[in-house]
Backbone as XML, in Angstrom:
<?xml version="1.0"?>
<chain id="A" units="angstrom">
  <residue number="1" name="VAL">
    <atom name="N" x="-12.893" y="14.439" z="-4.587"/>
    <atom name="CA" x="-12.818" y="15.510" z="-3.600"/>
    <atom name="C" x="-13.082" y="16.557" z="-4.013"/>
  </residue>
  <residue number="2" name="SER">
    <atom name="N" x="-14.058" y="17.583" z="-3.252"/>
    <atom name="CA" x="-14.339" y="18.584" z="-3.678"/>
    <atom name="C" x="-13.388" y="19.681" z="-2.973"/>
  </residue>
  <residue number="3" name="PHE">
    <atom name="N" x="-12.874" y="20.790" z="-3.785"/>
    <atom name="CA" x="-11.880" y="21.643" z="-2.959"/>
    <atom name="C" x="-12.584" y="22.451" z="-2.532"/>
  </residue>
  <residue number="4" name="TYR">
    <atom name="N" x="-14.049" y="22.839" z="-2.403"/>
    <atom name="CA" x="-14.665" y="24.240" z="-2.088"/>
    <atom name="C" x="-15.214" y="23.705" z="-0.664"/>
  </residue>
  <residue number="5" name="GLU">
    <atom name="N" x="-15.154" y="22.480" z="-0.191"/>
    <atom name="CA" x="-15.971" y="22.252" z="1.170"/>
    <atom name="C" x="-14.757" y="21.642" z="2.227"/>
  </residue>
  <residue number="6" name="PRO">
    <atom name="N" x="-15.141" y="21.556" z="3.435"/>
    <atom name="CA" x="-14.198" y="20.797" z="4.355"/>
    <atom name="C" x="-14.075" y="19.426" z="4.027"/>
  </residue>
  <residue number="7" name="TYR">
    <atom name="N" x="-13.184" y="18.771" z="4.404"/>
    <atom name="CA" x="-13.100" y="17.528" z="4.067"/>
    <atom name="C" x="-13.920" y="16.464" z="4.809"/>
  </residue>
  <residue number="8" name="ARG">
    <atom name="N" x="-14.095" y="17.208" z="6.244"/>
    <atom name="CA" x="-14.931" y="16.191" z="6.996"/>
    <atom name="C" x="-16.380" y="16.066" z="6.399"/>
  </residue>
  <residue number="9" name="ASP">
    <atom name="N" x="-16.867" y="17.215" z="5.792"/>
    <atom name="CA" x="-18.173" y="17.003" z="5.097"/>
    <atom name="C" x="-18.127" y="16.162" z="3.970"/>
  </residue>
  <residue number="10" name="HIS">
    <atom name="N" x="-17.047" y="16.053" z="3.164"/>
    <atom name="CA" x="-16.876" y="15.315" z="1.883"/>
    <atom name="C" x="-16.592" y="13.521" z="2.597"/>
  </residue>
  <residue number="11" name="ALA">
    <atom name="N" x="-15.930" y="13.544" z="3.664"/>
    <atom name="CA" x="-16.011" y="12.399" z="3.932"/>
    <atom name="C" x="-17.442" y="11.690" z="4.507"/>
  </residue>
  <residue number="12" name="LEU">
    <atom name="N" x="-17.973" y="12.533" z="5.469"/>
    <atom name="CA" x="-19.201" y="12.168" z="5.906"/>
    <atom name="C" x="-20.201" y="11.903" z="4.799"/>
  </residue>
  <residue number="13" name="GLY">
    <atom name="N" x="-20.458" y="12.550" z="3.909"/>
    <atom name="CA" x="-21.315" y="12.485" z="2.537"/>
    <atom name="C" x="-20.933" y="11.049" z="1.711"/>
  </residue>
  <residue number="14" name="PHE">
    <atom name="N" x="-19.678" y="10.701" z="1.742"/>
    <atom name="CA" x="-19.221" y="9.607" z="1.216"/>
    <atom name="C" x="-19.455" y="8.328" z="2.122"/>
  </residue>
  <residue number="15" name="TRP">
    <atom name="N" x="-19.764" y="8.610" z="3.387"/>
    <atom name="CA" x="-19.969" y="7.381" z="4.260"/>
    <atom name="C" x="-21.447" y="7.174" z="4.303"/>
  </residue>
  <residue number="16" name="LYS">
    <atom name="N" x="-22.183" y="8.405" z="4.341"/>
    <atom name="CA" x="-23.694" y="8.453" z="4.228"/>
    <atom name="C" x="-24.097" y="7.482" z="2.992"/>
  </residue>
  <residue number="17" name="ALA">
    <atom name="N" x="-23.621" y="7.746" z="1.621"/>
    <atom name="CA" x="-23.995" y="7.533" z="0.470"/>
    <atom name="C" x="-23.584" y="5.925" z="0.391"/>
  </residue>
  <residue number="18" name="ASN">
    <atom name="N" x="-22.864" y="5.220" z="1.264"/>
    <atom name="CA" x="-22.160" y="4.045" z="1.076"/>
    <atom name="C" x="-22.569" y="3.152" z="2.347"/>
  </residue>
  <residue number="19" name="LEU">
    <atom name="N" x="-23.611" y="3.521" z="3.110"/>
    <atom name="CA" x="-24.022" y="2.765" z="4.280"/>
    <atom name="C" x="-24.332" y="1.437" z="3.963"/>
  </residue>
  <residue number="20" name="ASP">
    <atom name="N" x="-24.876" y="1.074" z="2.971"/>
    <atom name="CA" x="-25.389" y="-0.183" z="2.457"/>
    <atom name="C" x="-24.173" y="-1.101" z="1.919"/>
  </residue>
  <residue number="21" name="ARG">
    <atom name="N" x="-22.866" y="-0.684" z="1.609"/>
    <atom name="CA" x="-21.848" y="-1.265" z="1.183"/>
    <atom name="C" x="-20.725" y="-0.920" z="2.086"/>
  </residue>
  <residue number="22" name="LEU">
    <atom name="N" x="-20.706" y="-0.887" z="3.496"/>
    <atom name="CA" x="-19.425" y="-0.772" z="4.406"/>
    <atom name="C" x="-18.612" y="-1.987" z="4.120"/>
  </residue>
  <residue number="23" name="ASP">
    <atom name="N" x="-19.317" y="-3.049" z="4.097"/>
    <atom name="CA" x="-18.599" y="-4.193" z="3.904"/>
    <atom name="C" x="-17.362" y="-4.113" z="2.822"/>
  </residue>
  <residue number="24" name="LYS">
    <atom name="N" x="-17.484" y="-3.328" z="1.810"/>
    <atom name="CA" x="-16.635" y="-3.087" z="0.589"/>
    <atom name="C" x="-15.741" y="-1.875" z="0.712"/>
  </residue>
  <residue number="25" name="ILE">
    <atom name="N" x="-15.618" y="-1.219" z="1.891"/>
    <atom name="CA" x="-14.849" y="-0.190" z="2.048"/>
    <atom name="C" x="-13.557" y="-0.421" z="3.012"/>
  </residue>
  <residue number="26" name="LEU">
    <atom name="N" x="-12.456" y="-0.184" z="2.810"/>
    <atom name="CA" x="-11.616" y="-0.552" z="3.613"/>
    <atom name="C" x="-10.624" y="0.751" z="4.020"/>
  </residue>
  <residue number="27" name="SER">
    <atom name="N" x="-10.656" y="1.103" z="5.448"/>
    <atom name="CA" x="-9.993" y="2.092" z="5.883"/>
    <atom name="C" x="-8.756" y="1.632" z="6.274"/>
  </residue>
  <residue number="28" name="LEU">
    <atom name="N" x="-7.680" y="1.973" z="5.896"/>
    <atom name="CA" x="-6.097" y="1.696" z="6.346"/>
    <atom name="C" x="-5.585" y="2.798" z="7.355"/>
  </residue>
  <residue number="29" name="LYS">
    <atom name="N" x="-4.748" y="2.335" z="8.400"/>
    <atom name="CA" x="-3.800" y="3.465" z="8.918"/>
    <atom name="C" x="-2.658" y="2.841" z="8.759"/>
  </residue>
  <residue number="30" name="TYR">
    <atom name="N" x="-1.640" y="3.457" z="8.308"/>
    <atom name="CA" x="-0.321" y="3.116" z="7.964"/>
    <atom name="C" x="0.236" y="2.356" z="9.344"/>
  </residue>
  <residue number="31" name="LYS">
    <atom name="N" x="0.298" y="2.893" z="10.446"/>
    <atom name="CA" x="0.903" y="2.443" z="11.568"/>
    <atom name="C" x="0.308" y="1.383" z="11.976"/>
  </residue>
  <residue number="32" name="GLU">
    <atom name="N" x="-1.158" y="1.165" z="11.734"/>
    <atom name="CA" x="-1.792" y="-0.197" z="12.406"/>
    <atom name="C" x="-1.268" y="-1.224" z="11.244"/>
  </residue>
  <residue number="33" name="MET">
    <atom name="N" x="-1.195" y="-0.942" z="9.956"/>
    <atom name="CA" x="-1.166" y="-1.723" z="8.850"/>
    <atom name="C" x="0.240" y="-2.354" z="9.068"/>
  </residue>
  <residue number="34" name="ILE">
    <atom name="N" x="1.217" y="-1.795" z="9.484"/>
    <atom name="CA" x="2.689" y="-2.185" z="9.538"/>
    <atom name="C" x="2.801" y="-3.157" z="10.909"/>
  </residue>
  <residue number="35" name="GLU">
    <atom name="N" x="2.012" y="-3.059" z="11.865"/>
    <atom name="CA" x="2.033" y="-3.553" z="12.938"/>
    <atom name="C" x="1.450" y="-5.189" z="12.613"/>
  </residue>
  <residue number="36" name="ASP">
    <atom name="N" x="0.461" y="-5.360" z="11.805"/>
    <atom name="CA" x="-0.125" y="-6.703" z="11.525"/>
    <atom name="C" x="-0.460" y="-6.741" z="10.012"/>
  </residue>
  <residue number="37" name="ILE">
    <atom name="N" x="0.637" y="-6.705" z="9.139"/>
    <atom name="CA" x="0.318" y="-6.704" z="7.794"/>
    <atom name="C" x="-0.449" y="-7.993" z="7.179"/>
  </residue>
  <residue number="38" name="VAL">
    <atom name="N" x="-0.119" y="-9.343" z="7.743"/>
    <atom name="CA" x="-0.970" y="-10.274" z="7.361"/>
    <atom name="C" x="-2.518" y="-10.167" z="7.638"/>
  </residue>
  <residue number="39" name="LEU">
    <atom name="N" x="-2.999" y="-9.562" z="8.589"/>
    <atom name="CA" x="-4.184" y="-9.104" z="8.799"/>
    <atom name="C" x="-5.074" y="-7.976" z="7.923"/>
  </residue>
  <residue number="40" name="TYR">
    <atom name="N" x="-4.151" y="-7.436" z="7.338"/>
    <atom name="CA" x="-4.574" y="-6.410" z="6.502"/>
    <atom name="C" x="-4.524" y="-6.899" z="5.027"/>
  </residue>
  <residue number="41" name="ILE">
    <atom name="N" x="-3.497" y="-7.857" z="4.679"/>
    <atom name="CA" x="-3.821" y="-8.503" z="3.478"/>
    <atom name="C" x="-4.936" y="-9.536" z="3.445"/>
  </residue>
  <residue number="42" name="LYS">
    <atom name="N" x="-5.314" y="-10.202" z="4.236"/>
    <atom name="CA" x="-6.554" y="-10.587" z="4.506"/>
    <atom name="C" x="-7.804" y="-9.801" z="4.441"/>
  </residue>
  <residue number="43" name="LYS">
    <atom name="N" x="-7.736" y="-8.716" z="4.939"/>
    <atom name="CA" x="-8.856" y="-7.734" z="4.854"/>
    <atom name="C" x="-9.225" y="-7.117" z="3.471"/>
  </residue>
  <residue number="44" name="LEU">
    <atom name="N" x="-7.933" y="-7.049" z="2.852"/>
    <atom name="CA" x="-7.997" y="-6.672" z="1.543"/>
    <atom name="C" x="-8.472" y="-7.558" z="0.658"/>
  </residue>
  <residue number="45" name="THR">
    <atom name="N" x="-8.086" y="-8.949" z="0.836"/>
    <atom name="CA" x="-8.442" y="-9.779" z="-0.193"/>
    <atom name="C" x="-10.117" y="-9.938" z="-0.046"/>
  </residue>
  <residue number="46" name="ASP">
    <atom name="N" x="-10.479" y="-9.857" z="1.054"/>
    <atom name="CA" x="-11.928" y="-9.948" z="1.716"/>
    <atom name="C" x="-12.741" y="-8.825" z="0.982"/>
  </residue>
  <residue number="47" name="VAL">
    <atom name="N" x="-12.296" y="-7.748" z="0.969"/>
    <atom name="CA" x="-12.948" y="-6.717" z="0.496"/>
    <atom name="C" x="-13.336" y="-6.581" z="-0.938"/>
  </residue>
  <residue number="48" name="ILE">
    <atom name="N" x="-12.110" y="-7.195" z="-1.719"/>
    <atom name="CA" x="-12.308" y="-7.143" z="-3.266"/>
    <atom name="C" x="-12.901" y="-8.439" z="-3.685"/>
  </residue>
  <residue number="49" name="GLY">
    <atom name="N" x="-13.297" y="-9.233" z="-2.776"/>
    <atom name="CA" x="-14.110" y="-10.576" z="-3.049"/>
    <atom name="C" x="-13.197" y="-11.709" z="-3.469"/>
  </residue>
  <residue number="50" name="TYR">
    <atom name="N" x="-12.016" y="-11.849" z="-2.939"/>
    <atom name="CA" x="-11.071" y="-12.751" z="-3.304"/>
    <atom name="C" x="-10.492" y="-13.320" z="-2.062"/>
  </residue>
  <residue number="51" name="PRO">
    <atom name="N" x="-11.011" y="-13.686" z="-1.049"/>
    <atom name="CA" x="-10.285" y="-14.106" z="0.224"/>
    <atom name="C" x="-9.381" y="-15.522" z="-0.073"/>
  </residue>
  <residue number="52" name="PHE">
    <atom name="N" x="-8.562" y="-15.525" z="0.795"/>
    <atom name="CA" x="-7.669" y="-16.643" z="0.633"/>
    <atom name="C" x="-8.359" y="-17.994" z="0.759"/>
  </residue>
  <residue number="53" name="SER">
    <atom name="N" x="-8.255" y="-19.009" z="0.233"/>
    <atom name="CA" x="-8.533" y="-20.207" z="0.243"/>
    <atom name="C" x="-8.157" y="-21.075" z="1.378"/>
  </residue>
  <residue number="54" name="TYR">
    <atom name="N" x="-8.720" y="-22.192" z="1.948"/>
    <atom name="CA" x="-8.111" y="-23.007" z="2.884"/>
    <atom name="C" x="-6.806" y="-23.359" z="2.795"/>
  </residue>
  <residue number="55" name="GLU">
    <atom name="N" x="-6.618" y="-23.804" z="1.187"/>
    <atom name="CA" x="-5.182" y="-24.259" z="0.777"/>
    <atom name="C" x="-4.200" y="-23.244" z="0.943"/>
  </residue>
  <residue number="56" name="GLU">
    <atom name="N" x="-4.711" y="-22.323" z="0.469"/>
    <atom name="CA" x="-3.722" y="-20.957" z="0.485"/>
    <atom name="C" x="-3.219" y="-20.591" z="1.953"/>
  </residue>
  <residue number="57" name="THR">
    <atom name="N" x="-4.211" y="-20.598" z="2.837"/>
    <atom name="CA" x="-3.807" y="-20.427" z="4.313"/>
    <atom name="C" x="-2.989" y="-21.543" z="4.745"/>
  </residue>
  <residue number="58" name="GLU">
    <atom name="N" x="-3.187" y="-22.726" z="4.464"/>
    <atom name="CA" x="-2.417" y="-23.795" z="4.947"/>
    <atom name="C" x="-0.868" y="-23.766" z="4.334"/>
  </residue>
  <residue number="59" name="LYS">
    <atom name="N" x="-0.878" y="-23.172" z="3.238"/>
    <atom name="CA" x="0.617" y="-22.915" z="2.717"/>
    <atom name="C" x="1.218" y="-21.749" z="3.038"/>
  </residue>
  <residue number="60" name="ARG">
    <atom name="N" x="0.479" y="-20.930" z="4.006"/>
    <atom name="CA" x="1.046" y="-19.692" z="4.469"/>
    <atom name="C" x="1.394" y="-18.566" z="3.299"/>
  </residue>
  <residue number="61" name="SER">
    <atom name="N" x="0.262" y="-18.564" z="2.409"/>
    <atom name="CA" x="0.574" y="-17.946" z="1.257"/>
    <atom name="C" x="0.489" y="-16.336" z="1.733"/>
  </residue>
  <residue number="62" name="VAL">
    <atom name="N" x="-0.288" y="-15.897" z="2.880"/>
    <atom name="CA" x="-0.265" y="-14.847" z="3.128"/>
    <atom name="C" x="1.070" y="-14.327" z="3.638"/>
  </residue>
  <residue number="63" name="ASP">
    <atom name="N" x="1.750" y="-15.073" z="4.578"/>
    <atom name="CA" x="3.028" y="-14.556" z="4.949"/>
    <atom name="C" x="3.800" y="-14.544" z="3.902"/>
  </residue>
  <residue number="64" name="LYS">
    <atom name="N" x="3.830" y="-15.282" z="2.805"/>
    <atom name="CA" x="4.700" y="-15.064" z="1.623"/>
    <atom name="C" x="4.567" y="-13.744" z="1.068"/>
  </residue>
  <residue number="65" name="ILE">
    <atom name="N" x="3.184" y="-13.328" z="0.806"/>
    <atom name="CA" x="2.829" y="-12.209" z="0.105"/>
    <atom name="C" x="3.333" y="-11.036" z="1.057"/>
  </residue>
  <residue number="66" name="ALA">
    <atom name="N" x="3.184" y="-11.067" z="2.226"/>
    <atom name="CA" x="3.652" y="-9.972" z="3.248"/>
    <atom name="C" x="5.264" y="-9.974" z="3.275"/>
  </residue>
  <residue number="67" name="ASN">
    <atom name="N" x="5.908" y="-11.014" z="3.258"/>
    <atom name="CA" x="7.308" y="-10.799" z="3.024"/>
    <atom name="C" x="7.799" y="-10.354" z="1.624"/>
  </residue>
  <residue number="68" name="MET">
    <atom name="N" x="7.054" y="-10.700" z="0.460"/>
    <atom name="CA" x="7.572" y="-10.119" z="-0.690"/>
    <atom name="C" x="7.237" y="-8.604" z="-0.715"/>
  </residue>
  <residue number="69" name="CYS">
    <atom name="N" x="6.365" y="-7.974" z="-0.030"/>
    <atom name="CA" x="5.952" y="-6.810" z="-0.010"/>
    <atom name="C" x="6.474" y="-5.873" z="1.082"/>
  </residue>
  <residue number="70" name="SER">
    <atom name="N" x="7.304" y="-6.475" z="1.765"/>
    <atom name="CA" x="8.095" y="-5.880" z="2.960"/>
    <atom name="C" x="8.902" y="-4.869" z="2.571"/>
  </residue>
  <residue number="71" name="PHE">
    <atom name="N" x="9.013" y="-4.074" z="3.383"/>
    <atom name="CA" x="10.112" y="-2.735" z="3.314"/>
    <atom name="C" x="11.600" y="-3.301" z="3.143"/>
  </residue>
  <residue number="72" name="GLU">
    <atom name="N" x="11.670" y="-4.036" z="3.957"/>
    <atom name="CA" x="13.396" y="-4.725" z="3.696"/>
    <atom name="C" x="13.428" y="-5.208" z="2.545"/>
  </residue>
  <residue number="73" name="ASN">
    <atom name="N" x="12.477" y="-6.124" z="1.850"/>
    <atom name="CA" x="12.540" y="-6.753" z="0.416"/>
    <atom name="C" x="12.424" y="-5.787" z="-0.538"/>
  </residue>
  <residue number="74" name="LEU">
    <atom name="N" x="11.729" y="-4.819" z="-0.696"/>
    <atom name="CA" x="11.345" y="-3.888" z="-1.745"/>
    <atom name="C" x="12.501" y="-2.991" z="-1.907"/>
  </residue>
  <residue number="75" name="SER">
    <atom name="N" x="13.249" y="-2.698" z="-0.695"/>
    <atom name="CA" x="14.161" y="-1.550" z="-0.503"/>
    <atom name="C" x="15.434" y="-2.502" z="-1.171"/>
  </residue>
  <residue number="76" name="ASN">
    <atom name="N" x="15.610" y="-3.490" z="-1.127"/>
    <atom name="CA" x="16.889" y="-4.046" z="-1.771"/>
    <atom name="C" x="16.717" y="-4.748" z="-2.936"/>
  </residue>
  <residue number="77" name="LEU">
    <atom name="N" x="15.796" y="-4.591" z="-3.862"/>
    <atom name="CA" x="15.811" y="-5.120" z="-5.047"/>
    <atom name="C" x="16.956" y="-4.612" z="-5.999"/>
  </residue>
  <residue number="78" name="GLU">
    <atom name="N" x="17.526" y="-5.430" z="-6.406"/>
    <atom name="CA" x="18.796" y="-5.057" z="-7.398"/>
    <atom name="C" x="18.274" y="-4.183" z="-8.612"/>
  </residue>
  <residue number="79" name="VAL">
    <atom name="N" x="17.031" y="-4.520" z="-9.228"/>
    <atom name="CA" x="16.837" y="-3.506" z="-10.272"/>
    <atom name="C" x="16.713" y="-1.927" z="-10.018"/>
  </residue>
  <residue number="80" name="ASP">
    <atom name="N" x="16.233" y="-1.666" z="-8.646"/>
    <atom name="CA" x="16.028" y="-0.668" z="-8.310"/>
    <atom name="C" x="17.277" y="0.139" z="-7.844"/>
  </residue>
  <residue number="81" name="LYS">
    <atom name="N" x="18.384" y="-0.733" z="-7.554"/>
    <atom name="CA" x="19.705" y="-0.198" z="-7.375"/>
    <atom name="C" x="20.706" y="0.350" z="-8.579"/>
  </residue>
  <residue number="82" name="SER">
    <atom name="N" x="20.448" y="-0.529" z="-9.569"/>
    <atom name="CA" x="21.361" y="-0.559" z="-10.873"/>
    <atom name="C" x="20.585" y="0.314" z="-11.699"/>
  </residue>
  <residue number="83" name="SER">
    <atom name="N" x="19.419" y="0.320" z="-12.172"/>
    <atom name="CA" x="18.869" y="0.850" z="-13.305"/>
    <atom name="C" x="18.836" y="2.417" z="-12.960"/>
  </residue>
  <residue number="84" name="LYS">
    <atom name="N" x="18.599" y="2.987" z="-14.301"/>
    <atom name="CA" x="18.394" y="4.472" z="-14.175"/>
    <atom name="C" x="17.109" y="4.686" z="-14.913"/>
  </residue>
  <residue number="85" name="HIS">
    <atom name="N" x="16.650" y="5.879" z="-14.651"/>
    <atom name="CA" x="15.283" y="6.357" z="-15.238"/>
    <atom name="C" x="15.393" y="7.376" z="-16.371"/>
  </residue>
  <residue number="86" name="ARG">
    <atom name="N" x="14.897" y="7.239" z="-17.425"/>
    <atom name="CA" x="15.088" y="8.105" z="-18.717"/>
    <atom name="C" x="16.495" y="7.867" z="-19.229"/>
  </residue>
  <residue number="87" name="GLU">
    <atom name="N" x="16.876" y="6.567" z="-19.180"/>
    <atom name="CA" x="18.332" y="6.294" z="-19.921"/>
    <atom name="C" x="18.136" y="6.601" z="-21.216"/>
  </residue>
  <residue number="88" name="GLY">
    <atom name="N" x="18.971" y="6.759" z="-22.062"/>
    <atom name="CA" x="19.188" y="7.245" z="-23.385"/>
    <atom name="C" x="18.624" y="8.950" z="-23.792"/>
  </residue>
  <residue number="89" name="THR">
    <atom name="N" x="18.423" y="9.462" z="-22.527"/>
    <atom name="CA" x="17.957" y="10.911" z="-22.841"/>
    <atom name="C" x="18.889" y="11.763" z="-22.015"/>
  </residue>
  <residue number="90" name="SER">
    <atom name="N" x="18.868" y="13.018" z="-22.200"/>
    <atom name="CA" x="19.709" y="14.126" z="-21.966"/>
    <atom name="C" x="19.379" y="14.003" z="-20.198"/>
  </residue>
  <residue number="91" name="ARG">
    <atom name="N" x="18.302" y="13.666" z="-19.545"/>
    <atom name="CA" x="17.872" y="13.859" z="-18.256"/>
    <atom name="C" x="17.723" y="12.414" z="-17.398"/>
  </residue>
  <residue number="92" name="VAL">
    <atom name="N" x="19.022" y="11.657" z="-17.526"/>
    <atom name="CA" x="19.004" y="10.446" z="-16.815"/>
    <atom name="C" x="19.181" y="10.663" z="-15.448"/>
  </residue>
  <residue number="93" name="MET">
    <atom name="N" x="18.316" y="9.961" z="-14.723"/>
    <atom name="CA" x="18.363" y="10.025" z="-13.252"/>
    <atom name="C" x="18.396" y="8.579" z="-12.532"/>
  </residue>
  <residue number="94" name="GLU">
    <atom name="N" x="19.430" y="8.384" z="-11.525"/>
    <atom name="CA" x="19.188" y="6.855" z="-10.887"/>
    <atom name="C" x="18.033" y="6.664" z="-10.319"/>
  </residue>
  <residue number="95" name="ASN">
    <atom name="N" x="17.706" y="5.417" z="-10.254"/>
    <atom name="CA" x="16.237" y="5.232" z="-9.804"/>
    <atom name="C" x="16.264" y="5.413" z="-8.206"/>
  </residue>
  <residue number="96" name="LYS">
    <atom name="N" x="17.408" y="5.372" z="-7.629"/>
    <atom name="CA" x="17.420" y="5.544" z="-6.060"/>
    <atom name="C" x="16.714" y="6.785" z="-5.594"/>
  </residue>
  <residue number="97" name="ILE">
    <atom name="N" x="16.924" y="7.811" z="-6.353"/>
    <atom name="CA" x="16.145" y="9.012" z="-6.196"/>
    <atom name="C" x="14.775" y="9.127" z="-5.979"/>
  </residue>
  <residue number="98" name="HIS">
    <atom name="N" x="14.000" y="7.901" z="-6.317"/>
    <atom name="CA" x="12.633" y="7.758" z="-6.112"/>
    <atom name="C" x="12.225" y="7.007" z="-4.855"/>
  </residue>
  <residue number="99" name="PHE">
    <atom name="N" x="13.127" y="6.684" z="-4.014"/>
    <atom name="CA" x="12.996" y="6.003" z="-2.999"/>
    <atom name="C" x="13.275" y="6.649" z="-1.354"/>
  </residue>
  <residue number="100" name="LEU">
    <atom name="N" x="12.654" y="6.394" z="-0.341"/>
    <atom name="CA" x="13.135" y="6.631" z="0.730"/>
    <atom name="C" x="14.352" y="5.897" z="1.411"/>
  </residue>
  <residue number="101" name="LYS">
    <atom name="N" x="15.019" y="6.384" z="2.181"/>
    <atom name="CA" x="16.198" y="5.786" z="2.662"/>
    <atom name="C" x="15.685" y="4.788" z="3.985"/>
  </residue>
  <residue number="102" name="GLY">
    <atom name="N" x="14.834" y="5.030" z="4.829"/>
    <atom name="CA" x="14.354" y="4.159" z="5.627"/>
    <atom name="C" x="12.917" y="4.317" z="6.208"/>
  </residue>
  <residue number="103" name="LYS">
    <atom name="N" x="12.518" y="3.551" z="7.036"/>
    <atom name="CA" x="11.098" y="3.713" z="7.443"/>
    <atom name="C" x="10.737" y="4.951" z="8.294"/>
  </residue>
  <residue number="104" name="SER">
    <atom name="N" x="11.693" y="5.611" z="8.948"/>
    <atom name="CA" x="11.685" y="6.658" z="9.597"/>
    <atom name="C" x="11.128" y="7.843" z="8.604"/>
  </residue>
  <residue number="105" name="GLU">
    <atom name="N" x="11.609" y="7.689" z="7.493"/>
    <atom name="CA" x="11.268" y="9.052" z="6.510"/>
    <atom name="C" x="9.859" y="8.978" z="5.921"/>
  </residue>
  <residue number="106" name="ILE">
    <atom name="N" x="9.261" y="7.659" z="6.191"/>
    <atom name="CA" x="7.775" y="7.487" z="5.680"/>
    <atom name="C" x="6.901" y="8.622" z="6.623"/>
  </residue>
  <residue number="107" name="GLY">
    <atom name="N" x="6.112" y="9.286" z="5.414"/>
    <atom name="CA" x="5.236" y="10.292" z="6.122"/>
    <atom name="C" x="5.904" y="11.634" z="6.050"/>
  </residue>
  <residue number="108" name="ARG">
    <atom name="N" x="7.081" y="11.667" z="5.874"/>
    <atom name="CA" x="7.751" y="13.019" z="5.805"/>
    <atom name="C" x="7.522" y="13.773" z="4.428"/>
  </residue>
  <residue number="109" name="ILE">
    <atom name="N" x="7.147" y="14.834" z="4.691"/>
    <atom name="CA" x="7.009" y="15.865" z="3.423"/>
    <atom name="C" x="8.279" y="16.126" z="2.514"/>
  </residue>
  <residue number="110" name="ILE">
    <atom name="N" x="8.289" y="15.622" z="1.269"/>
    <atom name="CA" x="9.465" y="16.051" z="0.388"/>
    <atom name="C" x="9.343" y="17.201" z="-0.266"/>
  </residue>
</chain>
């Protein structure tokens, strides 16, 4: 990113330089992604060149990954609730300070 030119010019330059590789560029919008996370997981695997196999699709592997990566699952992991950051030093902090309290806080400037 260039700090001396408008972002639009930077993005347009990137797009023009990659016209022949647009299938390898994935643009994500958070609100769209949370509405259909399974679709975006599939898009991501396609872009990186490792799409789900027929067997993985039949076993509902994408749904399992979506569930494991869900806000509800990740925000309730015991390790994040009980562990401390920098334990054994004079600056011990509880891990919970690194996490937002809910979905409504996402996008908020901290």
